[in-house]
SETI-467455 format. One record per residue (C-alpha): residue in one letter; x, y, z; chain. Coordinates in steps of 0.02 Angstrom, whole numbers, plus 50000, padded with zeros to 5 digits. Example, Ala and Ser with C-alpha at 12.3 -4.5 7.8 and 13.67 -1.06 7.14 Angstrom:
<atoms>
res|X|Y|Z|chain
A|50615|49775|50390|A
S|50684|49947|50357|A
</atoms>
This chain:
<atoms>
res|X|Y|Z|chain
X|51615|49635|48101|A
X|51486|49517|48177|A
X|51382|49406|48060|A
X|51194|49391|48076|A
X|51099|49228|48082|A
X|51040|49257|47904|A
X|51178|49365|47827|A
X|51366|49356|47828|A
X|51478|49482|47915|A
X|51519|49647|47831|A
X|51692|49647|47753|A
X|51788|49777|47656|A
X|51954|49768|47565|A
X|52102|49875|47616|A
X|52060|49999|47478|A
X|52140|50153|47561|A
X|52010|50280|47499|A
X|52035|50467|47508|A
X|51874|50481|47610|A
X|51773|50357|47713|A
X|51595|50412|47757|A
X|51525|50307|47899|A
X|51368|50314|48005|A
X|51395|50339|48191|A
X|51230|50295|48276|A
X|51319|50203|48418|A
X|51474|50314|48420|A
X|51505|50292|48608|A
X|51428|50120|48636|A
X|51516|49951|48646|A
X|51391|49809|48650|A
X|51404|49640|48733|A
X|51444|49490|48624|A
X|51302|49437|48511|A
X|51296|49264|48588|A
X|51264|49341|48761|A
X|51128|49454|48693|A
X|51041|49307|48608|A
X|51048|49204|48767|A
X|50975|49346|48871|A
X|50841|49378|48741|A
X|50783|49195|48737|A
X|50788|49184|48927|A
X|50674|49336|48947|A
X|50554|49274|48813|A
X|50542|49103|48893|A
X|50511|49174|49068|A
X|50366|49283|49008|A
X|50289|49144|48903|A
X|50296|49023|49048|A
X|50210|49153|49160|A
X|50069|49174|49033|A
X|50119|49348|48973|A
X|50128|49426|48801|A
X|50285|49496|48718|A
X|50288|49639|48594|A
X|50445|49661|48489|A
X|50440|49819|48382|A
X|50552|49795|48231|A
X|50592|49873|48064|A
X|50532|49773|47916|A
X|50701|49720|47848|A
X|50848|49646|47941|A
X|50813|49626|48128|A
X|50641|49551|48096|A
X|50714|49407|47995|A
X|50860|49377|48114|A
X|50750|49370|48270|A
X|50620|49263|48182|A
X|50754|49133|48142|A
X|50818|49142|48322|A
X|50645|49111|48396|A
X|50600|48980|48266|A
X|50750|48872|48312|A
X|50721|48902|48499|A
X|50538|48850|48485|A
X|50589|48689|48397|A
X|50722|48649|48525|A
X|50610|48684|48676|A
X|50450|48615|48597|A
X|50354|48773|48643|A
X|50172|48793|48589|A
X|50139|48979|48616|A
X|50104|49066|48449|A
X|50226|49186|48367|A
X|50162|49315|48245|A
X|50237|49446|48131|A
X|50142|49592|48059|A
X|50094|49580|47877|A
X|50150|49711|47752|A
X|50332|49754|47724|A
X|50398|49616|47838|A
X|50299|49484|47744|A
X|50361|49551|47577|A
X|50541|49553|47640|A
X|50525|49371|47698|A
X|50459|49327|47525|A
X|50614|49398|47442|A
X|50728|49307|47563|A
X|50641|49145|47514|A
X|50668|49181|47330|A
X|50846|49247|47337|A
X|50928|49125|47456|A
X|51097|49171|47379|A
X|51090|49335|47476|A
X|51106|49241|47640|A
X|51253|49168|47735|A
X|51335|49002|47700|A
X|51246|48907|47840|A
X|51073|48946|47771|A
X|51127|48911|47593|A
X|51200|48742|47641|A
X|51038|48685|47726|A
X|50925|48756|47590|A
X|50903|48585|47507|A
X|50831|48511|47667|A
X|50734|48665|47720|A
X|50718|48850|47679|A
X|50745|48937|47846|A
X|50622|49073|47795|A
X|50481|48946|47782|A
X|50434|48970|47964|A
X|50332|48833|48049|A
X|50302|48921|48215|A
X|50284|49100|48153|A
X|50122|49154|48068|A
X|50052|49317|47997|A
X|49968|49428|48126|A
X|49789|49491|48119|A
X|49734|49638|48225|A
X|49602|49536|48316|A
X|49739|49421|48384|A
X|49795|49559|48504|A
X|49640|49526|48611|A
X|49665|49337|48618|A
X|49698|49263|48792|A
X|49858|49173|48836|A
X|50042|49200|48796|A
X|50106|49252|48625|A
X|50251|49341|48541|A
X|50219|49476|48410|A
X|50342|49560|48293|A
X|50264|49724|48236|A
X|50318|49877|48139|A
X|50372|50015|48156|A
X|50523|49989|48267|A
X|50512|50151|48368|A
X|50329|50136|48423|A
X|50289|50305|48347|A
X|50137|50247|48247|A
X|50055|50098|48163|A
X|50023|49921|48224|A
X|50162|49913|48354|A
X|50094|50067|48443|A
X|49914|50000|48438|A
X|49968|49835|48518|A
X|50072|49929|48646|A
X|49919|50030|48700|A
X|49824|49868|48735|A
X|49962|49771|48822|A
X|50052|49908|48920|A
X|49935|49907|49073|A
X|49965|49721|49109|A
X|50122|49689|49214|A
X|50133|49509|49151|A
X|50177|49573|48977|A
X|50345|49629|48911|A
X|50409|49752|48781|A
X|50578|49708|48704|A
X|50659|49848|48604|A
X|50792|49774|48489|A
X|50844|49935|48401|A
X|50883|50119|48413|A
X|50745|50244|48456|A
X|50752|50428|48412|A
X|50718|50552|48552|A
X|50536|50604|48557|A
X|50464|50437|48497|A
X|50357|50328|48611|A
X|50493|50196|48607|A
X|50622|50320|48674|A
X|50503|50378|48811|A
X|50473|50199|48867|A
X|50660|50161|48871|A
X|50693|50315|48980|A
X|50573|50244|49110|A
X|50417|50350|49088|A
X|50265|50266|49167|A
X|50135|50387|49097|A
X|50151|50420|48911|A
X|50039|50546|48824|A
X|50004|50495|48644|A
X|49885|50638|48609|A
X|49769|50750|48710|A
X|49644|50609|48731|A
X|49761|50461|48756|A
X|49878|50429|48902|A
X|49957|50257|48919|A
X|49985|50184|49092|A
X|50145|50082|49072|A
X|50150|49932|49188|A
X|50227|49800|49076|A
X|50413|49764|49094|A
X|50531|49844|48969|A
X|50694|49772|48905|A
X|50819|49850|48784|A
X|50920|49716|48695|A
X|51014|49790|48549|A
X|51007|49686|48391|A
X|51027|49841|48285|A
X|51118|49827|48118|A
X|51214|49986|48161|A
X|51396|49957|48207|A
X|51449|50005|48383|A
X|51605|50108|48419|A
X|51715|49954|48411|A
X|51643|49905|48242|A
X|51669|50080|48170|A
X|51851|50079|48226|A
X|51872|49906|48150|A
X|51801|49968|47985|A
X|51926|50112|47981|A
X|52068|49994|48023|A
X|52017|49877|47881|A
X|52009|50004|47739|A
X|52141|50132|47798|A
X|52062|50293|47734|A
X|52154|50459|47723|A
X|52002|50555|47790|A
X|51847|50504|47888|A
X|51676|50587|47890|A
X|51547|50541|48022|A
X|51361|50554|47982|A
X|51196|50490|48056|A
X|51235|50518|48239|A
X|51216|50632|48389|A
X|51332|50783|48393|A
X|51415|50755|48563|A
X|51442|50570|48531|A
X|51513|50605|48357|A
X|51633|50731|48433|A
X|51696|50601|48557|A
X|51720|50471|48420|A
X|51807|50600|48309|A
X|51939|50628|48443|A
X|51965|50440|48463|A
X|51985|50415|48275|A
X|52110|50557|48255|A
X|52209|50497|48406|A
X|52220|50314|48353|A
X|52235|50328|48163|A
X|52312|50502|48142|A
X|52189|50550|48005|A
X|52075|50701|47985|A
X|51898|50666|48045|A
X|51746|50780|48023|A
X|51561|50773|48067|A
X|51477|50910|47963|A
X|51303|50972|48007|A
X|51158|50947|47887|A
X|51185|51062|47737|A
X|51365|51103|47783|A
X|51495|51089|47645|A
X|51662|51005|47677|A
X|51813|51013|47562|A
X|51927|50861|47564|A
X|52095|50885|47480|A
X|52162|50733|47391|A
X|52321|50686|47299|A
X|52268|50570|47158|A
X|52402|50443|47119|A
X|52396|50320|46975|A
X|52536|50193|46959|A
X|52575|50136|46783|A
X|52709|50013|46727|A
X|52801|50062|46567|A
X|52868|49938|46441|A
X|53059|49940|46446|A
X|53067|49935|46256|A
X|52959|50091|46249|A
X|53077|50183|46367|A
X|53229|50129|46269|A
X|53155|50186|46104|A
X|53187|50352|46017|A
X|53120|50509|46099|A
X|52971|50593|46018|A
X|52993|50780|45998|A
X|52825|50838|45934|A
X|52807|51019|45987|A
X|52619|51009|46014|A
X|52637|50864|46137|A
X|52779|50947|46232|A
X|52688|51112|46249|A
X|52533|51020|46312|A
X|52637|50930|46443|A
X|52711|51094|46502|A
X|52540|51175|46517|A
X|52476|51027|46621|A
X|52629|51025|46735|A
X|52707|51200|46740|A
X|52874|51222|46824|A
X|52947|51058|46765|A
X|53092|51039|46645|A
X|53068|50979|46467|A
X|52989|50807|46465|A
X|52997|50662|46347|A
X|52839|50620|46254|A
X|52806|50435|46234|A
X|52682|50359|46113|A
X|52606|50201|46183|A
X|52445|50108|46219|A
X|52383|50096|46397|A
X|52328|49918|46437|A
X|52226|49878|46594|A
X|52248|49706|46673|A
X|52196|49631|46840|A
X|52373|49660|46902|A
X|52372|49845|46854|A
X|52400|49962|46707|A
X|52545|49953|46583|A
X|52598|50074|46447|A
X|52656|49965|46302|A
X|52744|50000|46138|A
X|52601|50009|46009|A
X|52651|49859|45903|A
X|52675|49748|46056|A
X|52507|49801|46126|A
X|52422|49757|45962|A
X|52505|49585|45962|A
X|52458|49547|46142|A
X|52279|49604|46118|A
X|52260|49514|45951|A
X|52214|49675|45859|A
X|52257|49739|45685|A
X|52313|49919|45664|A
X|52190|50024|45566|A
X|52224|50191|45486|A
X|52092|50323|45456|A
X|52116|50462|45330|A
X|52017|50621|45344|A
X|52002|50739|45197|A
X|51917|50903|45172|A
X|51874|50998|45015|A
X|51898|51185|45012|A
X|51788|51292|44900|A
</atoms>
């Protein structure tokens, strides 16, 4: 898993679950290394700024907005650039506020430099006001929503799209039918409504900084936790079908991708390992008829079973069934006896 500039990499223990449910947005995509994408992103931004153009970056409020802000903030400092960078107020501003407060959420690099400077106290990035869209000269604007289907990002796009000096950088996934998806497929005339048609002349770049794992990341996740079954959700049917075949071929596990509302039954074999105190096993056998009959009802077809009286103790190393007196000693408890009586009329 690849770490972000503000958050650490995703990691999961080898927990071997009965079922792993994973999103599959990029089920058939393998992205370039993050370092290459960051270099290409900064190169494109710098070229447009130097040519006097404007750059619109539609983002979702949480995640990519903060990562790209940190990337541009450090680049602006290193290159001593003066062009303004803005982010839309609202959810993004609130998210930045929480990152400032809860620095412990972030990765080790940001936490270690927190004493000198909070990386979310941006010096080059300021809140955006709608009137700034008409200002002359180069600028970079982060605006929501990320798919250009409504809101501030779409309003800015309408104003900047006819100028070929400007650029639109799409850093995330766009659902089919949204303005963002239409732009990425190369449409030069985009109808917003019956009265509005956008003439797209600005350059368009798709540079994926999405938080969704690509096909390689999904396979790595499965390899890390070793599930017995895999269920794919949040993806396109044909791509999920391709990934399903790859998962079953490589890991030899059952993989499904149910449709919305479809019910799937996953059969499991629950297994709980318990250590038993040797003294308890060596002790006399209990022969209480009630306990034996209960055991037979729970596990029919088995021969007569011993019934052991013990106390189940849970430790970090696992569970152990101990002889009652030993368990009381180890836990520092005193045995208590309760007597129940009833009076018959």
